[in-house]
Structure formats: C-alpha cells, structure tokens
N, C-alpha and C positions, 0 to 999 in steps of 0.2 A: 402486792404479790409475795407469796411465801418463797423464801430462798431455802435451798437444801444443802445441808452440810453432811457429807459422808466421811467417816473416819475409821482408821485402823484401831480397834479397841485394844489390841495387844500392846499398843504404845502407852497405855495407862494415862491418857489425858483425862483430866478431871471434868469431863463434860457434864456430869451430874452434880457438880458442886454448886452451892448457892450463887457464886460469882458467875460461872458459865451459864447456869440456868437463867439468871436474870438478864444477862446480855443477850442470849439467844431469844428469849421471850420478848424483850424490848425491841428487837430488830426483826421479829417475825421470821426467824431462821429455824427450820425443822432439822434436827440432828438424828442420824442413824449410824450406829456402830457396827463394825464387822469383826467377827472373831475367827480365829483359825486361819485357813487359807484365804489369801487376799485376791484370788482370781475373780470372785464376784464383784469386788470393789472395782477392780480394773475394768471389768466389762461394763459396769454402770457408768464409769467415767468415759469410756470409749463411746458410749451411747449418749453422752452429754446429759446425764441425769442429775448432775450436781452443780451447785453454784460455787461451793467451796469444798475442799477436801484436805484432810491431814493424813499423810501416807508415807511409806518408805520410799526411798529414792528409786528403787527398781520398779515400783508401780508407775512413777513418773516417767521412767525410761520408755515405757510403751505409749506415752502421751507427748513425748518431747517435741514431736513435729506437728502436733495438733494445735492449730491457732486458737482454739477455744479456751485453752487453759495456760496460765503462767504462774510460776511460783512468786509468792509475795513475802515469805518468811521461812527461815530455817530454825529448827528447834535447837535449843542450847543444851549440850550435854551436862547433866547435873554435877558430875564428878569434877569437872575442871572449867566449866563456863565457856567452852568453845563450841564450834559447830562441827567438830570431828569426833567420831566414836572409835575407841580401840576395841578390838575383838580378839580373844585369846583362843587358841586351839588346845583343847584339853583331851587327855587320854586317861584311862585308869592308872592308878599309881603302880600297879604291877605290869603294865604294858611294856613290851620291849621297844616300842617306837620311841625314838629320840629326835626324829626329824620328820617333816611333812612327807618326804618321799617314801618313808616307811609305811605310809597309809594307803599306798596304791592297792586297789582291789578290796579295801576295807569298807565297813559301813559307817556312814557319816550321818549323825542326827541333825535334822534341820527343822525349823518351825514351819516354813513354807518357802516357795521359790521366789518370793519377793522380799524376804527378810534380809535386812542389811547385815546384821552381825552373824547370822547362821548360814546364809546362802551367798550373798554378795562377797563376803570375806573369802570363803573357799573358792568361789568362782574366779576371783582375781588372783588368788594364790596359785591355783592350778594353771591359769593362763600364763602366769609368770614362769612356771616350770615348763611351759611349752605344750601343755595338754588342754583337754576339755573336761569339765567337771563330771559329765555323765560317763565318760570313758575312764577317767582316773579312779573314781570310787566304784566299788562293787555294787553299792546300794545307797540311796539317799533315804533315810528312815525319817518319816514325818512324826514329830512328837509335839506335845504342848510346848509353847515357847519358854525360854529361859530355864527355870528350874526343872521342867520336864525333860529338857535336853540332857542336863547333867544326870538326871535319874536314869535315863536310857543308857548312858555310858557306864554308870555304876552297876546297873543290874545286868549288863551284858547284851542289851538290845541293840546297842551300837558300839562301835569301836572308838569313836571320837566325836567331838562337836566343837564348833566355833561358838563362843558365847560372849555377850557384852561383858567387858572386864569387870566393871563395878558390880554387876549382878553376881558374878562368880566370887568376887571378894567379900560380898556381904555375909555369906555363910561360911564360917571358919571350917565347917566339916568338908566343904568342897576341896580345900587344900589338903585334907587328910585322905580323901578318897580318889582325887584326880590330881593331875599335874599338867602344867603348861609346857608345850613343846615348841610353839612359835606363836606369832601374833601378827595382826594386820592393824595398822594405825591410820588415823585420819580418814575413816570412812564417813561419808556425809550423813549428818543427822536427818531425821524426817523433815519433809517439806509441807508447808501449808500453801495450797494453790487456789487460785480464784478464776472464775469465768472472766474472760477479758471484756465481756459486755455488761458486767455487773455495774449498776449505777455508782458513780465515783463517790458519792456520799456514803453508801453502804461499804464499799471497798475500804475507804479511809477509816471508817469506824471499826471495821474488823481488824485492820492492820494496827491501828492505835491500841486496840484492846490486846492484841497478841503481844505487842512490844512492852506492855506494862504488866502483863499477867505473870503471877508467880504461884506455883502450886501450894495448896494448904498442907497436904500430906508429904512433906519434904523427904521423909525417910523412905517412902515407897516410890517416890517419883523417879522415873528414868531420865526426865528432862526438866530443867528448871525454868523454862520460859522460852521466849523466841527472840531471834535477832533478825536484822534485814537479810534477805536471801543472799547466800554465799555462792554467787553464780560461778565464779572461776573454779572453785573446788569441785562443785557438782558437775559442771560440764566436762571437766577433765576425767572424772570417774566414769561418766556416761560414755565418753569416747572409748575408754579402755573396755568397759562392759560390753559395748557393741562388738568389739573384736572378740571378746571372750565368749559371747553367746553365739556368734556367727557359726 
C-alpha cells in the first residue's frame, strides 16, 4: 500500500534530492509539496489524506486534538543546531518606528497565516501586548516567503515584517535597507508528523532516516536535519497560541 507524504515546500526540504528520492521510492511513499498558503495542506490533513507530513507548528495547531496524527520529529535550525527559531521584526531604515507598539495600524508582510516566523511571531508578540493580531495591524500583506517579505518592506508595500533571522542575515543588503526593532526567540521548528496507525516498521524506518538525514545544499538549507520531537517546547507555544487566536 502506497503511503502519502504531504509537505510545506516553503521550508526547502530536499525532497527531490537523490537521498530522499531513493528512500521514498524504496518505501513506496508518494510525496506532494505545497507552495504559498498552507490552508490546502491543513485541509488535506484534516481529511486524513496523508500518512506523513512536514509542516509548520501552526498547521499542527489545528490537528493537535486529532488522534490520527502525532509528531515524531522536530526540524533542527541550521544556524545553531537547536529546535528553536529566532525571528526578527524589521522596518525600513528610514522608518520612525523604534518599538513594536509603533506599528499599530501599520501593514505587516507575512508569507501565510501558518508561517512560524512571519505569522506566529507577531501573533505571540501582539498577544503579549494585550491585543489581537488582526486588530493591532492595519493590514496583513501576503507576500512570497522570506526574501519576498523584505522586498515588500523595502518597496513600501508593507511597513514591517517578521523574518527568520538567519535568512535576513545572509544578504548584507538587508542590513542596509532595513533594521531590526525587536525579535521573538525560541519559536518551534517545523514538525514531522505521522499517522498513528502507520505500520511500526515503516514508522521506524522514516524516523531513523530523519534522524540521520543531513541536507546536501547546506548554504541554502533553512534546517540541518531532524531531532526527536521537542514536545515540551511545542506544547507550551501551542497553549499560548490558542489564547492568542481565540
């Protein structure tokens, strides 16, 4: 029986690499990637259309009470080898904003409403300020992820964006055109989840593969592999996210 692997392609997992292709083929796993908005991915998972999935933690937020799925691994942040991601809030260098509170009513660039670094980060930040993200910002501007968010800020399509710190640091021009006014640290890295009914032999093979996998294109990789699921950190963030979304 063919297993199905649905994943967020924005996370730049090397599913098309020889190593991944060989593993998926050997275990009869069919992979499909999703680009842009992750709502369709969430809907497929809610309909139980996947055996495995690699997804942002906010996608899993909507599945957290579903007994069909459980996390089996957390991605490892390439910049420091942990399961936590830092995201920085940047504005144009000429902006008068020096603090997050100065962005009330402004336009925030996000990749989509499941993105950890561009949506979960401001969701939690605004919640910490006692507000709701859709009321705090004047508009949430959808852009291509990462570099597209910075471009929106530079060209004036948005007033600010939260972006994964190492992505912002990789291009020296970013520090010339934008500046950081605050940050959110220790956001959960993406999760790899599995159907709880998957045969133990297949589940173990997938988990073993994940824990030994290392990307071949290290310069462009956002994540450097996988670690055992970091339940404590994820569950605490999901608890706060539930309050923030309510």
